N, C-alpha and C positions, 0 to 999 in steps of 0.2 A: 359284283362280289357279294359273297355271303358272309355276314358277320355273326359270330357266335363264339361259344367257348371251345369248339372242337379244335383239335390240333392235328394237322395233316403233315405227314412226312413222305416224300416220294423218293424211291430208290430204283432207278431204271424203270422196269415195267410194273413195279410193285408200289402200292400206296398203303401206308399205315395211317389209320384214322383213329384218334382217341376221342370218344364221346363222353365227356365227364358228366353230362346231364342226361345220358341215355340216348340210344339211337332213335327211339320213338319220338323224341322231341326235336330232333335235328332237321335242318333244312338240307343237309347233305345226304341225299338218298341215293340208293343204287340206280334208280331211274335217271336222276339228274347226272350222276357220274357217267353212266353209259351214254347218255345223249351228248354230253359235253365232249367226251373222248371219241365218240363215234364207233364204239366197240362194246361187246358184251363183257361182263365181268362176274366175279364170284366173291363172296366174302366169308370169312371165318372169324369167330370170336377168339380171343387170345387163349382161352382154356382149351379149345379144340386144337389150335396150333401146337400148344405144348404137348397135348396127348399124342398127336400124330408124330411129333418130333421124338417123343419117347419110344414109340413103336419102331421108328427108323433106327434109333440108336441101339436097340436091343439086338 
């Protein structure tokens, strides 16, 4: 188990991770996530998610 200040919420195939101390200091890396799950993944920061959602809503 990794202990830190990160908050992880999983909903189906989606995981939402909050990095209050910054992603650069976290032990929860994309490499570790992909190895643990045995699959490739992608990540977006919340500002990008909101921008894309705004494009879809228009």
